[in-house]
C-alpha positions in Angstrom: -0.1 -0.1 0.0 2.9 2.4 0.8 4.4 2.0 -2.7 1.1 2.7 -4.4 0.7 5.9 -2.4 4.2 6.9 -3.0 3.7 6.4 -6.8 0.7 8.6 -6.8 2.8 11.4 -5.0 5.7 11.0 -7.3 3.5 11.4 -10.3 1.8 14.6 -8.7 5.3 16.1 -7.8 6.7 15.4 -11.3 3.7 16.8 -13.0 3.7 19.9 -10.9 7.4 20.4 -11.7 7.0 19.9 -15.4 3.9 22.1 -15.8 5.7 24.9 -13.8 8.7 24.6 -15.9 7.3 23.9 -19.4 3.4 24.1 -19.2 0.7 21.7 -19.6 0.0 21.2 -23.2 3.5 20.0 -24.4 3.7 17.4 -21.7 2.8 13.5 -22.4 2.0 11.0 -19.9 5.2 8.9 -20.9 7.3 12.0 -20.0 5.5 12.6 -16.7 6.1 8.9 -15.8 9.7 8.9 -16.7 10.2 12.1 -14.5 8.4 10.3 -11.6 10.2 7.1 -12.0 7.1 5.1 -12.2 5.6 2.7 -15.0 3.1 4.2 -17.3 0.4 1.7 -15.7 0.7 3.4 -12.5 -0.5 6.7 -14.3 -3.8 5.2 -15.3 -4.2 3.3 -12.0 -4.6 6.8 -10.4 -5.6 9.2 -13.1 -8.0 8.5 -16.0 -6.4 11.2 -18.2 -3.9 14.0 -18.3 -6.7 16.4 -17.6 -7.6 14.4 -14.4 -3.8 14.8 -13.3 -3.9 18.6 -14.0 -6.9 18.9 -11.7 -5.3 16.9 -9.0 -2.2 19.1 -9.3 -4.3 22.2 -9.1 -6.2 21.0 -6.0 -3.1 19.8 -4.1 -1.4 23.3 -4.8 -4.6 25.1 -3.8 -4.9 23.3 -0.5 -1.2 24.2 0.3 -1.7 27.8 -0.9 -4.9 28.1 0.9 -3.1 27.1 4.3 -0.5 29.8 3.6 -3.0 32.6 2.8 -5.2 31.6 5.8 -1.9 32.1 8.1 -0.9 35.2 6.5 -4.4 36.8 6.4 -5.3 35.5 9.9 -4.2 36.6 13.4 -4.6 39.6 15.5 -2.6 42.2 13.4 -4.3 45.2 11.7 -6.1 44.1 8.6 -3.8 46.1 6.3 -0.8 44.7 7.9 -2.0 41.0 7.3 -2.7 41.9 3.6 0.8 43.4 3.3 2.1 40.1 4.9 0.5 38.1 2.0 2.4 40.2 -0.7 5.6 39.9 1.2 5.2 36.1 1.5 4.4 35.9 -2.1 7.4 37.9 -3.1 9.6 35.8 -0.8 8.3 32.6 -2.3 9.0 33.6 -5.9 12.5 34.6 -4.8 13.2 31.4 -3.2 12.2 29.6 -6.3 14.3 31.8 -8.5 17.2 31.3 -6.2 16.8 27.6 -6.5 16.3 27.0 -10.2 17.3 30.4 -11.8 13.9 31.5 -13.0 10.7 33.0 -11.5 8.1 30.3 -11.8 5.0 32.5 -11.6 1.8 31.4 -10.3 0.6 27.9 -11.2 -3.0 29.0 -11.4 -2.3 32.0 -13.5 0.1 30.1 -15.9 -2.8 27.4 -16.4 -5.4 30.1 -16.9 -3.4 31.7 -19.6 -2.6 28.2 -21.3 -5.8 26.3 -20.8 -8.9 28.6 -20.1 -10.1 28.3 -23.7 -9.3 24.6 -24.1 -10.2 22.6 -21.1 -13.6 23.5 -19.4 -13.1 21.5 -16.2 -9.8 23.0 -15.6 -11.1 26.6 -16.4 -14.0 26.1 -13.8 -11.8 24.9 -11.2 -9.4 27.8 -11.5 -12.5 30.3 -11.4 -13.4 28.6 -8.2 -10.0 29.0 -6.7 -9.8 32.7 -7.8 -13.1 33.3 -6.2 -12.1 31.7 -3.0 -8.9 33.9 -3.0 -11.1 37.0 -3.5 -13.3 35.9 -0.6 -10.3 35.7 1.6 -9.1 39.0 0.7 -12.6 40.7 0.9 -12.9 39.6 4.5 -9.8 41.6 5.3 -10.6 44.5 3.3 -14.3 44.7 4.9 -12.4 44.7 8.3 -10.3 47.6 7.3 -13.3 49.4 6.0 -15.0 49.0 9.2 -12.1 50.5 11.0 -12.0 53.5 8.7 -8.5 52.6 7.4 -9.7 52.6 3.6 -12.1 54.6 1.5 -13.2 51.9 -1.0 -16.9 51.2 -0.7 -17.4 48.2 -2.7 -15.4 45.6 -0.9 -15.8 42.8 -3.5 -14.7 45.0 -6.4 -11.7 46.1 -4.3 -10.8 42.5 -3.4 -11.1 41.2 -7.0 -8.8 44.4 -8.0 -6.1 43.4 -5.3 -6.1 39.8 -6.4 -5.9 40.7 -10.1 -3.1 43.3 -9.3 -1.2 40.5 -7.3 -1.6 37.9 -10.1 -0.5 40.5 -12.7 2.5 41.6 -10.8 3.5 37.8 -10.5 3.1 37.4 -14.2 5.4 40.5 -15.0 7.9 38.9 -12.5 7.9 35.7 -14.5 7.9 37.5 -17.9 11.1 39.7 -16.8 12.5 36.9 -14.6 12.8 39.6 -12.0 11.2 39.4 -8.5 11.8 43.1 -8.1 8.5 43.5 -10.2 6.7 42.4 -7.1 7.9 45.4 -4.9 5.2 47.9 -6.0 2.5 45.5 -4.8 1.9 47.3 -1.5 1.8 50.9 -2.7 -0.4 49.7 -5.6 -2.8 48.0 -3.2 -3.0 51.1 -0.9 -3.9 53.1 -4.0 -6.6 50.7 -5.0 -8.0 50.6 -1.6 -7.8 54.3 -0.8 -5.7 53.6 2.4 -6.1 56.6 4.8 -3.1 56.1 6.9 0.7 55.2 6.4 
């Protein structure tokens, strides 16, 4: 039983690494299995298709990211400080990947959105759900900041959507230019979007 579970995790890990490095469309099942060090039959034991694998990779990545976002946006600090912490941790994460492999990986969800949103409906729908969940998390913090009189934005949903879009766009630019410095304006841009009233 242990070996079976290990094979599944090896496939997921190899697929995620390959998708982050090269994208989804160019990958074949044989290449994924070779990178994972498992026989091709193991792939179809766990996943009925490459699309099913992509969804599993997305779900596994979101579970980890959701834990990180919950921790960053939670706690007793002032709401805008918690939002800034999310940006700082995003920048630090991208920098760590760049230091490890030489390139900025970008956001797995953003990368797949650009590549697959017009091709694979199941993946597109799942990515929509994830981005809406991110917006929910950010909106809760923005609503708290509004109640405290720390921002002037009145439509908290629209503001949260703009913040998540700005975060995603800056990460995309960091990948495009292979420069994590592109993430530095995140906080000032966010303050402007929200109409922050204090330093």
